[in-house]
Phi, psi and omega in degrees: 000128181281156184272152177288135178229117179275117186292338180260021183300318180298319178296321177298319178297321177296318178298322178296319178294320177298320179295317178299317179296317179296321178296319178296314179297322178295318179298319178297318180295321178295319177296319179296321178295317179296320178294319179294322178295320178295317178297321178295318179300316180294318179295321178295321179294318178296319179294319179296318178296321178294321179296319178296318179295320179296319178296318179295322179291328179299326182283341176264170176277133175214158182283167178297320180297317178296320178298313180298317181297313180297317180294319179295319178298316179296317178299320179296321179291324176296317179295321178297319178294318179298317179296320178296322178294320178296318179294323177296316179298319179294319179295322178293322177295318179295320178298318180295320178296317179293326177296317178296320178297318179296316179299317179295318179296319178296318180297315181296321179293317182295326178300313180292324178296318178296320178297316178300315181296319179295317180294322178295319178294319177298318179298315180299316178297319180294320179293319178296321179294319179294320178296317179296322179296318179296319178297317179297320179294319178297320179295322179294319180296316179297320181294316181294329182276003172105024175096189183281138181251024181284000000 
């Protein structure tokens, strides 16, 4: 009995490699998103601490120079938080894009796997039918020759 050979096996292997690469890229994007979220959290905490410090300094007496320095520092921290939020949004968009790529790669691989399974089942049915046909022919020959001679 000859063995089943899927003619698109090489393409299926390529699809599997594409899926692995897409999974790797998605994992990297997810890590980048988590890192960006952590940076935003840290920037927000620094900005909040700066706001509290600025409020505490307002209640004390301070020079104009100290006020300008504190306000400039707070503005820089606000800008840093805004930039971190922008980077987080970009990382989330990239993660979503990588998720769609992974889903597409999985879909393409599954299509070929289903095709392979269907072809294997067709091959198996054809082999069973051929085997049954051979058995039926042997039975007819034995019958025509006058039965079993055992």
